[in-house]
TORMI-404338 format. One line per field, with one value per residue (C-alpha): residue in one letter; x, z, y; residue number from 1. Coordinates in steps of 0.1 Angstrom, whole numbers, plus 5000, padded with zeros to 4 digits. Each point is the difference from the previous one (the first is absolute). Example, Ala and Ser with C-alpha at 12.3 -4.5 7.8 and 13.67 -1.06 7.14 Angstrom:
BEGIN
aa	A, S
xx	5123, 5014
zz	5078, 4993
yy	4955, 5034
i	1, 2
end
This chain:
BEGIN
aa	M, H, A, P, A, E, T, A, D, A, V, A, I, P, T, I, D, D, I, R, D, A, A, R, A, I, E, G, S, V, L, R, T, P, F, L, P, A, P, R, L, G, Q, L, T, G, A, E, V, F, V, K, Y, E, N, L, Q, V, T, S, A, F, K, E, R, G, A, L, V, K, L, L, S, L, D, D, D, E, R, R, A, G, V, V, A, M, S, A, G, N, H, A, Q, A, V, A, Y, H, A, A, R, L, G, I, P, A, T, I, V, M, P, A, T, T, P, F, V, K, I, E, A, T, R, S, F, G, A, R, V, V, V, E, G, E, T, L, A, E, S, Q, A, V, A, A, R, I, A, E, T, T, G, A, V, W, V, H, P, Y, D, D, R, H, V, I, A, G, Q, G, T, V, A, L, E, M, I, E, S, G, I, P, L, D, C, L, V, V, P, V, G, G, G, G, L, I, G, G, M, A, I, A, A, K, A, L, S, P, R, L, E, V, I, G, V, E, T, E, L, Y, P, S, M, R, A, A, L, D, G, T, S, Q, E, C, G, G, N, S, L, A, E, G, I, A, V, K, N, V, G, R, L, T, L, A, I, A, R, Q, F, V, D, D, V, L, L, V, P, E, S, A, I, E, R, A, V, N, A, Y, L, T, L, Q, K, T, M, A, E, G, A, G, A, A, G, L, A, A, L, L, A, Y, P, E, R, F, A, G, K, R, I, G, L, V, L, C, G, G, N, I, D, P, R, L, A, A, S, I, M, V, R, E, L, A, R, A, G, K, I, V, A, V, R, L, T, I, P, D, R, P, G, V, L, G, D, I, A, A, T, I, G, A, C, G, G, N, I, L, E, V, H, H, N, R, T, L, L, S, V, P, A, K, G, A, I, V, D, V, T, I, E, T, H, G, P, A, H, T, D, E, I, E, R, A, L, E, A, R, H, Y, R, V, D, R, L, A, A, P
xx	5000, 5012, 4998, 4971, 5022, 5037, 5013, 5026, 5018, 5004, 5003, 5023, 4984, 5001, 5026, 5000, 5018, 4970, 4977, 5020, 5000, 4962, 4997, 5019, 4980, 4966, 5010, 4976, 4975, 4989, 4992, 5025, 4972, 4999, 5013, 4985, 4995, 4965, 4997, 4963, 5008, 5027, 4974, 4978, 5027, 5026, 5028, 5016, 4986, 5012, 4980, 5011, 4971, 5001, 4963, 5010, 5014, 4980, 4985, 4997, 5024, 5037, 4998, 5010, 5036, 5007, 4978, 5019, 5034, 4990, 4987, 5032, 5020, 4985, 5019, 4986, 4987, 4983, 4984, 4986, 4986, 4982, 4994, 4974, 4991, 4974, 4985, 4967, 5012, 5030, 5026, 4976, 4997, 5037, 5010, 4972, 5010, 5037, 4997, 4978, 5026, 5028, 4980, 5000, 4969, 4986, 4975, 4986, 4981, 4976, 4977, 4963, 4995, 5020, 4979, 4988, 5016, 5035, 4995, 4990, 5029, 5024, 4984, 5002, 5038, 4999, 5005, 4981, 4981, 4990, 4975, 5003, 5002, 4982, 5032, 5034, 5015, 4976, 5008, 5037, 4996, 4982, 5028, 5026, 4983, 4999, 5037, 5008, 4979, 5009, 5036, 4991, 5022, 4985, 5000, 4997, 4985, 5027, 5023, 5023, 5034, 4992, 4967, 5015, 5028, 4974, 4980, 5032, 5001, 4973, 5024, 5029, 4979, 4990, 5036, 5013, 4975, 5024, 4973, 5016, 4976, 4999, 4977, 4984, 4965, 4991, 4968, 5008, 4981, 5023, 5030, 5013, 4997, 5015, 5027, 5013, 4996, 5017, 5030, 5004, 4994, 5026, 5026, 4997, 4989, 5008, 4984, 4967, 4974, 4977, 4967, 4974, 4963, 4974, 4963, 4992, 4979, 5030, 5031, 5020, 5034, 4998, 4993, 5027, 5026, 4988, 5000, 4964, 4968, 4973, 4966, 4995, 4966, 4971, 4986, 5027, 4998, 5037, 4995, 5032, 5020, 4976, 5026, 5000, 5036, 5030, 5028, 5030, 5024, 4981, 5000, 5037, 5004, 4977, 5020, 5031, 4989, 4966, 5000, 4964, 4965, 4970, 4964, 4972, 4962, 4976, 4986, 5034, 5003, 4965, 5011, 5032, 4981, 4977, 5030, 5016, 4967, 4990, 5034, 5022, 4973, 5014, 4986, 5015, 4988, 5000, 5035, 5013, 4989, 5015, 5031, 4980, 4978, 5030, 5007, 4964, 5001, 5034, 5004, 5025, 5023, 5004, 4995, 5024, 5017, 5005, 4979, 5000, 4967, 4993, 4965, 5005, 4967, 4968, 4977, 4970, 4964, 4986, 4968, 5021, 5020, 4968, 4986, 5033, 4997, 4964, 5009, 5028, 4977, 4977, 5029, 5009, 4964, 4995, 4972, 4975, 4967, 4972, 4965, 4972, 4966, 4975, 4962, 4986, 4985, 5006, 5030, 5021, 5026, 5003, 5005, 5028, 5017, 4998, 5013, 5030, 5006, 4999, 5028, 5021, 4996, 4996, 4975, 5014, 4973, 4965, 4980, 4964, 4982, 4964, 4994, 5024, 4980, 5023, 4987, 4969, 4969, 5000, 5038, 5029, 5037, 5024, 5037, 5020, 5037, 5016, 5033, 5015, 5032, 5007, 4988, 4994, 4979, 4980, 4992, 4988, 4976, 4987, 4993, 4981, 4979, 4992, 4990, 4974, 4987, 5013, 5015, 5035, 5020, 5035, 5004, 5031, 5023, 4986
zz	5000, 4992, 5031, 4999, 5011, 5000, 5033, 5009, 5019, 4970, 4971, 4995, 4994, 4963, 4988, 4975, 4976, 5004, 4991, 4970, 4989, 5005, 4978, 4972, 5004, 4996, 4974, 4970, 5019, 5027, 4990, 5011, 5012, 4997, 5029, 4995, 5018, 5014, 5006, 5008, 5028, 5011, 5003, 5020, 5025, 5001, 4989, 4966, 4989, 4974, 4994, 4988, 4981, 5008, 4993, 4963, 5002, 4982, 5033, 5012, 5029, 5009, 5011, 4966, 5007, 5030, 4987, 4967, 5017, 5022, 4971, 4980, 5029, 4997, 4985, 4974, 5025, 5021, 4969, 4991, 5036, 4997, 5025, 5026, 5015, 5023, 4994, 4999, 4973, 4983, 5009, 4987, 4966, 4997, 5007, 4977, 4971, 5000, 5007, 4970, 4979, 5011, 4997, 5037, 5015, 5027, 5028, 5018, 5033, 5006, 5030, 4996, 5008, 4969, 4976, 4970, 4976, 5014, 4999, 4963, 4992, 5015, 4981, 4968, 5002, 4999, 5036, 5019, 5027, 5032, 5020, 5036, 5034, 5017, 5009, 4985, 5027, 4991, 4963, 5007, 5019, 4969, 4978, 5022, 4998, 4962, 5000, 5022, 4981, 4965, 5004, 4986, 5009, 5024, 4987, 5030, 4995, 5019, 5023, 4972, 4990, 4963, 5003, 5021, 4975, 4972, 5019, 5006, 4962, 5006, 5020, 4976, 4971, 5021, 5009, 4965, 4987, 5013, 5020, 5033, 5027, 5037, 5010, 4987, 5015, 4996, 5009, 5024, 5002, 5007, 4993, 4967, 4980, 5026, 5008, 4964, 4994, 5032, 4992, 4966, 5013, 5028, 4978, 4972, 5020, 5037, 5010, 4983, 5027, 4997, 5017, 5002, 5002, 5017, 5006, 5036, 5000, 4992, 5017, 4997, 4989, 5024, 5029, 4990, 4998, 5034, 5016, 5010, 4995, 4980, 4991, 4963, 4983, 4984, 4965, 4983, 4967, 4997, 5001, 4980, 5031, 5026, 5013, 5036, 4999, 4983, 4988, 5020, 4972, 4991, 5037, 5002, 4969, 5014, 5032, 4981, 4970, 5007, 5017, 5013, 4996, 5002, 5006, 4980, 5006, 4976, 4992, 4987, 4978, 4985, 4993, 4983, 4978, 4989, 4994, 4977, 4981, 4998, 4998, 4983, 4980, 5010, 5020, 5034, 5024, 5037, 5006, 4969, 5013, 5035, 4993, 4989, 5031, 5022, 4983, 5007, 5036, 5009, 4978, 5023, 4998, 4963, 4993, 4974, 4994, 4968, 5005, 4980, 5002, 4988, 4986, 5006, 4988, 4981, 5006, 5015, 4995, 4976, 5021, 5031, 4980, 4989, 5036, 5013, 4974, 5010, 5037, 4994, 4982, 5030, 5024, 4979, 5002, 4963, 5004, 5028, 5011, 5014, 5013, 4991, 5018, 4974, 4995, 4981, 4969, 4963, 4986, 5032, 4987, 4968, 5020, 5021, 4969, 4983, 5030, 5003, 4963, 5000, 5025, 4979, 5021, 4984, 5016, 5002, 5020, 5014, 5027, 5006, 5032, 5010, 5025, 5029, 5031, 5006, 4968, 5002, 4984, 4973, 4996, 4988, 5004, 4971, 5003, 4972, 4992, 4982, 4982, 5007, 4995, 5037, 5035, 4990, 4970, 5022, 5024, 4971, 4989, 5036, 5003, 4967, 5011, 5034, 4981, 4983, 5035, 5001, 5033, 4992, 5022, 4990, 5001, 5007, 4970, 4975
yy	5000, 5035, 5022, 5025, 5029, 5009, 5015, 5025, 4974, 4977, 5025, 5029, 5034, 5009, 5025, 5028, 4975, 4976, 5028, 5009, 4964, 4999, 5031, 4983, 4968, 5017, 5025, 4998, 4978, 5026, 5036, 5026, 5023, 5038, 5021, 5034, 5033, 5006, 5037, 4999, 4975, 5024, 5028, 4977, 4989, 5028, 4976, 4996, 4967, 4975, 4968, 4965, 4985, 4963, 4998, 4999, 4965, 4972, 4989, 5036, 4996, 4998, 4964, 4988, 5010, 4978, 4971, 4999, 5001, 4971, 4979, 5007, 4986, 4966, 4971, 4976, 4975, 5027, 5015, 4966, 4996, 5033, 5027, 5008, 5033, 5015, 5034, 5018, 5024, 5015, 4973, 4973, 5017, 5007, 4964, 4987, 5023, 4994, 4963, 4996, 5020, 4977, 4968, 4992, 4984, 5023, 4994, 5030, 4997, 5028, 5005, 4996, 5036, 5011, 5021, 4980, 5025, 4992, 4963, 5002, 5023, 4974, 4972, 5020, 5000, 4962, 4989, 4973, 5019, 4983, 5020, 4987, 5015, 5028, 5019, 5005, 4978, 4972, 5004, 4999, 4967, 4986, 5012, 4985, 4966, 5003, 5008, 4970, 4975, 5011, 5012, 5034, 5029, 5025, 5036, 5022, 5034, 5019, 4980, 4987, 5015, 4996, 5017, 5028, 5005, 5003, 5026, 5020, 5007, 5026, 5022, 4992, 5014, 5031, 5008, 4993, 5027, 5026, 5019, 5011, 4988, 5007, 4971, 4968, 4994, 4963, 4980, 4972, 4967, 4970, 5022, 4986, 5032, 5024, 4974, 4998, 5037, 5010, 4977, 5017, 5035, 4998, 4984, 5026, 5031, 4996, 5033, 4991, 4995, 4969, 5003, 4972, 5004, 4977, 5004, 5006, 4969, 4977, 5015, 4968, 5014, 5030, 4976, 4976, 5028, 5013, 4966, 5004, 4980, 5019, 4987, 4997, 4997, 5018, 5006, 5021, 5018, 4990, 4963, 4994, 5011, 4987, 4974, 4988, 4986, 5014, 4977, 4991, 5009, 5032, 5010, 4996, 5021, 5027, 5002, 5006, 5022, 5016, 5034, 5001, 4985, 5022, 4990, 5016, 5001, 4985, 5035, 5010, 4969, 5008, 5036, 4988, 4975, 5029, 5023, 4975, 4997, 5036, 5017, 4975, 4982, 4966, 4971, 4992, 4973, 5008, 4984, 5018, 5034, 4995, 5020, 5030, 4995, 5005, 5033, 5010, 4988, 5015, 5031, 5016, 4969, 5003, 5038, 5013, 4967, 4980, 4969, 4968, 4981, 4965, 4996, 4963, 4986, 5010, 4970, 5017, 4991, 5027, 5003, 5007, 5026, 5017, 5000, 5016, 5028, 5007, 5000, 5024, 5024, 4998, 5007, 5030, 5013, 4995, 4975, 5007, 4986, 5022, 4992, 5023, 5001, 5011, 5004, 4970, 5017, 5000, 5020, 5000, 4975, 5020, 5032, 4983, 4987, 5035, 5017, 4977, 5002, 5038, 5000, 4977, 4969, 4965, 4976, 4965, 4982, 5007, 4980, 5011, 4988, 5007, 4971, 5007, 5008, 5030, 5016, 5022, 4983, 5027, 5001, 4979, 4996, 5001, 4990, 5015, 4992, 5028, 5005, 5035, 5020, 4998, 5012, 5036, 4989, 4976, 5028, 5021, 4972, 4995, 5037, 5000, 4971, 5016, 5031, 4979, 4991, 4964, 4988, 4987, 4976, 4988, 4962, 4980, 4996, 4974
i	1, 2, 3, 4, 5, 6, 7, 8, 9, 10, 11, 12, 13, 14, 15, 16, 17, 18, 19, 20, 21, 22, 23, 24, 25, 26, 27, 28, 29, 30, 31, 32, 33, 34, 35, 36, 37, 38, 39, 40, 41, 42, 43, 44, 45, 46, 47, 48, 49, 50, 51, 52, 53, 54, 55, 56, 57, 58, 59, 60, 61, 62, 63, 64, 65, 66, 67, 68, 69, 70, 71, 72, 73, 74, 75, 76, 77, 78, 79, 80, 81, 82, 83, 84, 85, 86, 87, 88, 89, 90, 91, 92, 93, 94, 95, 96, 97, 98, 99, 100, 101, 102, 103, 104, 105, 106, 107, 108, 109, 110, 111, 112, 113, 114, 115, 116, 117, 118, 119, 120, 121, 122, 123, 124, 125, 126, 127, 128, 129, 130, 131, 132, 133, 134, 135, 136, 137, 138, 139, 140, 141, 142, 143, 144, 145, 146, 147, 148, 149, 150, 151, 152, 153, 154, 155, 156, 157, 158, 159, 160, 161, 162, 163, 164, 165, 166, 167, 168, 169, 170, 171, 172, 173, 174, 175, 176, 177, 178, 179, 180, 181, 182, 183, 184, 185, 186, 187, 188, 189, 190, 191, 192, 193, 194, 195, 196, 197, 198, 199, 200, 201, 202, 203, 204, 205, 206, 207, 208, 209, 210, 211, 212, 213, 214, 215, 216, 217, 218, 219, 220, 221, 222, 223, 224, 225, 226, 227, 228, 229, 230, 231, 232, 233, 234, 235, 236, 237, 238, 239, 240, 241, 242, 243, 244, 245, 246, 247, 248, 249, 250, 251, 252, 253, 254, 255, 256, 257, 258, 259, 260, 261, 262, 263, 264, 265, 266, 267, 268, 269, 270, 271, 272, 273, 274, 275, 276, 277, 278, 279, 280, 281, 282, 283, 284, 285, 286, 287, 288, 289, 290, 291, 292, 293, 294, 295, 296, 297, 298, 299, 300, 301, 302, 303, 304, 305, 306, 307, 308, 309, 310, 311, 312, 313, 314, 315, 316, 317, 318, 319, 320, 321, 322, 323, 324, 325, 326, 327, 328, 329, 330, 331, 332, 333, 334, 335, 336, 337, 338, 339, 340, 341, 342, 343, 344, 345, 346, 347, 348, 349, 350, 351, 352, 353, 354, 355, 356, 357, 358, 359, 360, 361, 362, 363, 364, 365, 366, 367, 368, 369, 370, 371, 372, 373, 374, 375, 376, 377, 378, 379, 380, 381, 382, 383, 384, 385, 386, 387, 388, 389, 390, 391, 392, 393, 394, 395, 396, 397, 398, 399, 400, 401, 402, 403, 404, 405, 406, 407, 408, 409, 410, 411, 412, 413, 414
end
C-alpha cells in the first residue's frame, strides 16, 4: 500500500531547485497564467494590487500544477497501477484531467455532500468517481482502502513534496514577471499552495513577505502555528480552504517560511467574490477570493504596499455568484425593499409605479396582500423591491411616496 500522506519526518522539504524542476516538467501542459495589475482593486483596498489568474486553468484552479508534477513522478509500474485521490472539488478535477491525458487510471473518492455539478465535472475528465462518505474524513478512509486493495498510488491534495513543488511554480512565475512586490497574500487550506509559494519566494526574494489567509470558521494553520486548539466548522463560502487539519509537511514549511496567517470573516470573502465579479469581470470561488478578502478586512496592514494576490480558483456555482452580487447591491443601498400601507381601490398600484418611475427607480418585485389581520379591512399592504442609485436616491423615492399619502416602512435587505 502506498502511504496516504507524506510526513515532514520522512520527507525533506522541497527546495527552489525542486520547484524549478517542476516548472520545467509542467511547461506546455499547464497554463502560465497572466499576472496583471488590478487598479480598481487598488482603489478599493488602498494597496497596489496585482492578480495571478489561476482561474484560467483548464479545470479553473491552481491544483493542476501539483497534481501533474505528482503524476509525472510515477514510474511505469505505478502508472499501470493507477492513482486514487480524495476531494470534493478542484483537486479531484485536476487529478482526473491530467491522469486522463497521461493514460493513467484514476479513481476519485468524493463525499456524498459534493455538489452534483462537481461530480459530473470530475467524471467528464475520465476518472472513475466513487461517491461515498458523509465527510472528507470518511471519504479519505474509503480512498485509503482502495489504495490498499488495488495498489493504486495515493495523490494527496497538499501534504506531498511533489504537489508542494508544483504549487510553488505559481510564485516562481509571479517573481519572474519582474514586478517588484512587497507581499504575497495566499489562501490557506491544507497548506500546499502557500508552502510551495513561500519556499520559492524566500529563495528568490528573501525580503518578500508571505501572508496566509484562512476563513475564521477554519483557522487550522493559524492554530497549528500558535500551538493552540481551535474549533473548526460551519458552512463557509470558501469551502476550498475549509480544512480541519493541515499537513505535517506543510506545517513544517509554514513555520520556516510563512510570515503570518490572517483570519477573515465570511462577509469579507463575500465582498471579495463580488469585487472580482464586478470590478475585474472574472469568476472567483470563495477560496480563490480569500487573499482579496484579507486586504478588505485588514486595509491598514496592506495600505500603500505592492501586493501579489493569487486568484487560485473560479469554480463557484453560478447561482451563488448571482446571489452574492444581488446581496452586495442590497448592502450598498442600491436594492431596497419598502412596505406601503395603501387604500384598496383601483389605480393605486398604478400610481405607486408611476411615482417610483418618475423618480428614476426601477421596480424589481411586488407582493400585494389584503388578507393579513394587521391590514385594515378596506386597505392593503404592498411590498416593493426597488433598484436605486444609492441611499440618497432611495430617500428621494420614499419622500415622493409619502407625499402621495402612502405610509412607507423600510424592510430588511432582500
